[in-house]
VEXDREN-2710 file (C-alpha; in Angstrom, 1 decimal):
% VEXDREN-2710
k/r/px/py/pz
1/MET/87.8/180.7/110.6
2/SER/86.1/178.5/113.0
3/ARG/86.6/174.9/113.1
4/MET/83.7/172.3/112.5
5/LEU/83.6/169.6/115.6
6/VAL/83.3/166.2/114.3
7/ASP/81.6/163.6/116.1
8/ALA/83.2/160.5/115.3
9/ASP/80.4/158.2/117.0
10/ALA/78.2/160.0/114.4
11/ILE/80.3/159.4/111.5
12/ARG/80.4/155.7/112.5
13/ALA/76.6/155.5/112.9
14/LEU/76.1/156.9/109.2
15/ALA/78.6/154.6/108.1
16/ASP/76.8/151.6/109.3
17/ILE/73.7/153.1/107.9
18/LEU/75.3/153.0/104.2
19/THR/76.5/149.4/105.0
20/GLU/72.8/148.2/106.4
21/THR/71.0/149.9/103.3
22/GLY/73.5/149.5/100.7
23/LEU/73.4/152.8/99.9
24/THR/76.5/154.6/98.6
25/GLU/76.4/158.0/100.3
26/ILE/74.3/159.8/102.8
27/GLU/74.7/163.5/104.2
28/VAL/73.0/165.3/107.2
29/ALA/73.0/169.0/107.8
30/GLU/72.1/170.9/111.1
31/GLY/72.2/174.6/110.7
32/ASP/75.1/175.8/108.9
33/SER/77.1/172.3/109.5
34/ARG/76.9/169.6/107.2
35/VAL/78.5/166.0/107.2
36/ARG/78.6/163.7/104.0
37/VAL/79.8/160.2/104.3
38/VAL/80.6/158.5/101.0
39/ARG/81.2/154.6/100.7
40/GLY/84.2/154.1/98.6
41/GLY/86.2/151.3/97.6
42/VAL/85.9/148.4/95.3
43/VAL/84.2/145.0/96.0
44/THR/86.4/142.2/94.5
45/GLN/85.7/138.4/94.4
46/VAL/88.5/135.7/94.3
47/ALA/88.2/133.2/91.8
48/ALA/88.6/129.8/92.6
49/PRO/91.5/127.8/90.9
50/ILE/90.7/126.0/87.9
51/ALA/91.6/122.6/89.1
52/ALA/89.3/123.5/92.0
53/VAL/86.4/124.7/90.0
54/ALA/86.5/121.4/87.9
55/SER/86.4/119.1/90.9
56/THR/82.9/120.8/91.9
57/ALA/79.7/119.7/90.6
58/ALA/78.4/123.0/89.9
59/ALA/79.9/126.6/90.2
60/PRO/77.8/129.0/91.6
61/ALA/75.5/131.3/89.1
62/ALA/76.2/135.0/89.1
63/PRO/73.1/136.9/90.4
64/ALA/70.9/138.1/87.6
65/ASP/70.5/141.8/87.0
66/LEU/66.6/141.9/87.6
67/SER/66.6/145.6/86.3
68/LYS/67.1/143.9/82.8
69/HIS/64.4/141.4/83.2
70/PRO/61.4/142.4/80.9
71/GLY/58.9/142.5/83.7
72/ALA/61.0/144.7/86.0
73/VAL/59.2/147.6/87.6
74/THR/62.4/150.0/88.5
75/SER/62.2/152.8/90.7
76/PRO/62.1/156.3/89.1
77/MET/63.7/158.1/92.0
78/VAL/65.7/157.6/95.2
79/GLY/63.5/157.5/98.2
80/VAL/61.8/155.2/100.8
81/VAL/59.4/152.6/99.5
82/TYR/56.1/151.6/101.1
83/LEU/54.1/148.8/100.3
84/THR/50.9/149.8/102.0
85/PRO/48.7/153.2/102.0
86/ASP/49.5/153.6/105.7
87/PRO/50.9/151.3/108.3
88/THR/47.5/149.5/109.4
89/SER/46.4/148.9/105.9
90/PRO/47.2/145.7/103.9
91/PRO/49.6/145.9/100.9
92/PHE/48.7/147.5/97.4
93/VAL/49.8/144.1/95.8
94/SER/51.4/140.8/97.1
95/GLU/53.3/138.0/95.1
96/GLY/51.0/135.9/92.7
97/GLN/48.3/138.8/92.2
98/THR/47.4/139.9/89.0
99/VAL/47.5/143.4/88.3
100/ALA/45.8/145.7/85.6
101/ALA/48.2/148.1/83.8
102/GLY/48.1/151.5/85.7
103/GLN/47.5/150.0/89.2
104/THR/49.4/151.0/92.3
105/LEU/51.8/148.9/93.2
106/MET/53.3/150.8/96.1
107/LEU/54.6/154.2/96.9
108/ILE/57.9/156.0/97.2
109/GLU/58.5/158.8/99.5
110/ALA/60.9/161.4/98.2
111/MET/61.3/165.2/99.2
112/LYS/58.0/164.4/101.7
113/THR/56.0/163.6/98.9
114/PHE/54.3/160.0/98.4
115/ASN/54.7/159.0/94.8
116/GLN/52.5/156.3/93.3
117/ILE/54.6/153.4/91.4
118/LYS/51.8/152.1/89.1
119/ALA/52.1/148.8/87.2
120/PRO/53.5/149.6/83.7
121/LYS/51.6/146.6/82.2
122/SER/49.1/144.0/83.4
123/GLY/50.3/140.8/84.6
124/LYS/50.9/138.6/87.6
125/ILE/53.2/139.8/90.4
126/ALA/55.8/137.4/90.3
127/LYS/58.4/139.0/92.7
128/ILE/58.5/141.9/95.0
129/LEU/62.1/142.6/95.6
130/VAL/61.7/145.4/98.0
131/VAL/61.0/145.6/101.9
132/SER/58.6/148.3/103.0
133/GLY/60.3/151.4/104.9
134/ASN/63.5/150.7/103.2
135/PRO/65.5/153.1/101.0
136/VAL/65.4/152.6/97.3
137/GLU/67.9/154.0/94.6
138/TYR/67.1/155.4/91.0
139/GLY/66.8/152.4/88.7
140/GLU/66.7/149.8/91.4
141/PRO/64.1/146.7/90.4
142/LEU/61.2/147.0/92.7
143/ALA/58.8/144.1/91.5
144/ILE/58.8/141.7/88.7
145/ILE/55.5/141.4/86.7
146/GLU/55.1/138.5/84.2
END
């Protein structure tokens, strides 16, 4: 049985990509070789002692889960999001713009296919939550329409 040679620098680079993008796993294949890096572990928060909380003016609010927002447009797939049809064109939409139901908001590239993400309802783009060219996960909030 042959042994696969492991390039530690390549694995470190993949781990850095996971950290930078917030993804939980990445897999790279070349020929018969395959390397999969999965980020594990648990992120914990340390609570301040009760006396310390009582002495502060206001405790920081927990970040809201924007995917539960009634106007959230969430990603139907894993892929790379693009806010423009091509690098030289203006964005499909911008914050503050009024959109119609069915209007294209952005593209998600998955498996070399560009998928249009359309507005599920009419309204105003309150917030665009993604950066063009960045990876997105299934269910991740992309924009808020109010």
